[in-house]
Every structure is written in structure tokens, then in C-alpha cells.
C-alpha positions in Angstrom: -10.0 -3.3 18.5 -9.4 0.1 17.3 -5.7 1.0 17.8 -4.4 4.0 19.8 -0.5 5.3 20.1 0.1 6.5 23.8 3.1 8.9 23.9 3.9 9.7 27.4 7.1 9.0 29.7 5.4 8.9 33.0 5.5 5.3 34.0 3.0 5.4 36.5 0.4 7.3 34.3 1.3 4.9 31.5 0.0 1.7 33.6 -3.1 3.3 34.5 -4.0 4.6 30.8 -3.2 1.2 29.5 -5.3 -0.6 31.9 -8.3 1.6 31.5 -8.1 2.0 27.7 -8.0 -2.0 27.4 -10.8 -2.1 29.6 -12.5 0.1 27.3 -12.0 -2.1 24.2 -8.9 -0.4 23.0 -5.5 -1.7 21.8 -2.5 0.1 22.8 0.9 0.8 21.6 3.0 2.9 23.9 6.1 5.0 23.0 8.2 6.8 25.8 10.1 9.4 23.6 9.6 11.3 20.5 11.9 8.8 18.6 10.1 5.8 19.7 6.7 7.3 18.6 8.4 8.1 15.1 9.5 4.5 14.6 6.0 3.1 15.4 4.3 5.5 13.2 6.5 4.6 10.4 5.8 0.8 10.9 2.2 1.0 11.1 -0.4 3.1 9.5 -3.6 1.7 11.4 -3.7 3.9 14.3 -7.3 5.5 15.0 -6.1 8.1 17.2 -3.0 9.4 19.0 -2.3 10.3 22.4 0.5 12.7 22.8 2.1 14.0 26.1 3.4 17.8 25.8 6.7 17.6 27.4 9.0 14.6 26.7 12.7 13.5 27.1 13.3 14.5 23.6 11.1 17.0 22.5 7.3 17.6 22.5 4.2 16.4 21.4 3.2 19.3 19.7 6.3 19.6 17.3 5.4 16.0 16.4 2.1 16.5 15.7 2.9 19.5 13.5 5.4 17.2 11.7 2.6 14.4 11.2 0.2 17.3 9.5 2.9 18.8 7.2 3.6 14.9 5.8 0.1 14.3 5.4 -1.1 12.1 8.3 -4.4 13.4 9.7 -4.9 10.6 12.4 -7.0 12.4 15.2 -4.6 13.6 18.1 -5.3 14.3 21.7 -2.8 16.2 23.9 -1.9 15.2 27.5 -1.0 18.4 29.3 -0.2 19.7 32.9 -2.1 22.7 33.7 0.9 25.1 33.1 1.1 23.8 29.7 -2.3 24.8 28.6 -1.2 28.1 26.9 1.2 26.3 24.7 -1.3 23.6 23.4 -2.9 26.5 21.8 -0.2 26.3 19.1 -0.8 22.3 19.0 -4.4 23.1 18.2 -3.4 25.4 15.7 -1.3 23.3 13.5 -3.6 20.2 13.8 -4.2 18.7 17.1 -8.0 17.9 17.7 -8.5 18.0 21.4 -6.6 18.2 24.9 -7.1 17.3 28.2 -5.5 18.6 31.3 -3.8 16.6 34.1 -5.0 15.1 36.3 -7.9 14.1 34.3 -10.3 11.3 35.4 -9.9 8.3 32.9 -13.6 7.8 32.2 -13.6 11.5 30.7 -10.7 10.8 28.5 -12.4 7.7 27.1 -15.5 9.7 26.6 -12.9 12.4 24.8 -11.6 9.5 22.7 -14.9 8.2 21.7 -16.5 11.5 20.7 -13.4 12.4 18.6 -13.5 9.0 16.9 -17.0 9.7 16.0 -16.1 13.0 14.7 -13.5 11.3 12.4 -15.8 8.5 11.2 -18.1 11.2 10.1 -15.6 13.3 8.5 -13.9 10.3 6.8 -17.3 9.4 5.2 -18.0 12.9 4.0 -14.3 12.8 2.4 -13.6 12.5 -1.4 -10.6 10.0 -0.6 -10.9 6.6 0.8 -7.9 5.3 3.0 -6.8 2.1 4.4 -3.0 1.8 5.5 -1.1 2.3 2.4 -3.8 2.3 0.3 -5.5 5.6 -1.1 -8.2 6.2 -3.3 -9.1 9.7 -4.8 -12.7 9.6 -5.8 -12.7 12.9 -7.4 -10.0 11.8 -9.7 -10.7 8.1 -9.8 -7.1 7.2 -9.0 -5.6 4.3 -6.7 -2.5 4.6 -4.9 -0.2 2.2 -3.1 2.6 3.2 -0.8 2.3 6.6 -2.8 2.6 5.0 -6.4 -0.2 4.8 -8.9 -1.8 1.5 -9.6 -3.8 0.8 -12.5 -7.4 -0.5 -12.0 -10.1 -1.6 -14.4 -13.3 0.1 -13.6 -14.9 -3.1 -12.4 -11.7 -3.5 -9.9 -11.8 0.0 -9.4 -15.6 0.0 -8.2 -15.2 -3.3 -6.2 -12.2 -1.8 -4.4 -14.5 1.3 -3.3 -17.3 -1.0 -2.1 -14.5 -3.0 0.2 -12.9 0.2 1.5 -16.3 1.9 2.4 -17.2 -1.1 4.3 -14.0 -1.9 6.2 -14.0 -4.4 8.8 -17.3 -5.7 7.9 -18.3 -9.0 6.4 -19.8 -8.6 3.2 -21.4 -11.5 1.5 -20.8 -12.5 -2.1 -24.8 -12.1 -2.7 -24.6 -8.2 -1.7 -21.5 -8.0 -3.4 -22.9 -9.2 -6.8 -26.0 -6.8 -6.0 -23.7 -3.7 -5.6 -21.8 -4.5 -8.7 -25.0 -4.7 -10.9 -25.3 -1.0 -12.8 -28.0 0.6 -14.3 -26.6 -0.5 -17.9 -27.4 -4.2 -17.4 -24.0 -5.3 -16.9 -23.8 -8.3 -14.7 -20.9 -9.9 -12.5 -21.4 -13.2 -11.9 -20.3 -15.7 -9.1 -17.2 -16.9 -11.2 -16.2 -13.3 -12.3 -16.3 -12.0 -9.0 -13.7 -14.7 -8.0 -11.4 -13.3 -10.9 -11.7 -9.5 -9.4 -11.0 -10.5 -5.9 -7.9 -12.5 -7.1 -6.8 -9.4 -9.1 -7.5 -7.0 -6.5 -5.0 -9.2 -4.3 -2.4 -9.4 -7.1 -2.0 -5.7 -7.0 -2.6 -5.0 -3.3 -1.2 -7.7 -1.3 2.5 -8.3 -0.7 1.7 -12.3 -0.7 -1.5 -12.6 -2.8 -1.6 -16.3 -1.5 -1.7 -15.3 2.1 -3.7 -12.0 2.1 -3.6 -9.6 4.8 -6.1 -7.2 3.9 -8.7 -8.8 1.4 -9.7 -12.0 3.7 -12.1 -14.8 2.8 -14.9 -15.4 5.3 -15.2 -19.1 4.5 -18.8 -19.9 3.0 -20.2 -16.4 3.5 -17.9 -13.8 1.5 -15.1 -11.3 2.0 -13.9 -8.7 4.5 -11.4 -6.0 4.4 -9.2 -5.3 7.1 
């Protein structure tokens, strides 16, 4: 399930949105204030999309969006706005918002907007020269890996394997498929035992507890999946 953050203080609207979005296959986290949203965003880096109400008890969603963009957060944002707030949303779009929908809206239309934005975001991600997953960032242009903002050293083979996993996040890769990808034009061959060593090294560098990996999962009898 793709995770969405809903920032909204209208309890009646929250209930309807949770029901509809979960029915459409999304997982929802809810914040009713800017402060709550900032806490969730600090704790979790895996939100696929953010739904921000404009007017909230302790601020507005546009300012929060602007703050996120200044910090380098590129998660797509849709504003939920009352009709008399549409003019102010122009500022929100100028400072990094991606779309807005005016209340009252049809839940089906909102779901369509979300899917369309997620598709566009996925295309932009694939075309980017940067791969990201949670706290892990790979700059393909510079060949540099960062974990929580700190550089991490990788061998060439480890780097190639990490990029392969990040480009196939959420997919199960068989050991055979991985070995095929790691064969290069120079005839350098990675055998099955060496692959196991590389996977162990990736876990040691990226996982908090390599013995119980949260990201690089073993799919018994098949291969691996990066989540």
C-alpha cells in the first residue's frame, strides 16, 4: 500500500476521506494540526503523497509545503481548499505544491487526482539522476551514496547492486536475475556465493540491525526485495 499523509482538522471530512482512500488501496496517516504533521514527517520518510488542508488551527498547509520544499522534501502535495481560498493556493503552487481540489469535492475525483499525480511523480523519479528510498540517497551522476545525510563508501560491485535494488523497489528479484544484471561487458562475473557476500555487506552498511533487515529482505527460495 502507498502511504498518504492527510493534514485536516474537519473530523467529518477525515472519516469520509479515510474510508474512501483505504477502499482505494491507500494507507492513511492523519494529522489535525501543523505540529502533528511535522512530527509524522520527521518520523516517516515513506509517504508517497501529502494531502494538506489550507487553513488549520495552528497555521496553514501552504506554509508547511514551502518549508518542506526548502528542506529538500519533494513528496507530491495536493491542497484541499475552500472555494474562497483558491487565490491563496496560487502561492502554494508557486512554492512547490502540485495540485489542489476545492471543497466540497467528490471522493472519486480526489482519488483520480491522487493516482494521476503519483503516476507523474513516478515518471519524474525514473528520469531523475537521483535514487531515493527513505534515508538512502544515491546520486547517479556523482556515484555517491548517502545515508541520513552522511556519505557511505561502497565498492563498485556493491554500488551497482544497491542501484539495482533501488530501481526495483518493492519488486522481488530472483538471484538469477540479479546475477544476470551484475555480469558486465568486461566479463566480470559474480557467482552465487559472492552475491550473498555483497548482500551481507549492503545490510551492514545500510541496516540498523543487519541480522534483522528492514529494507533488504530475503524472499526465501527466490531472491531479495528492497522495501
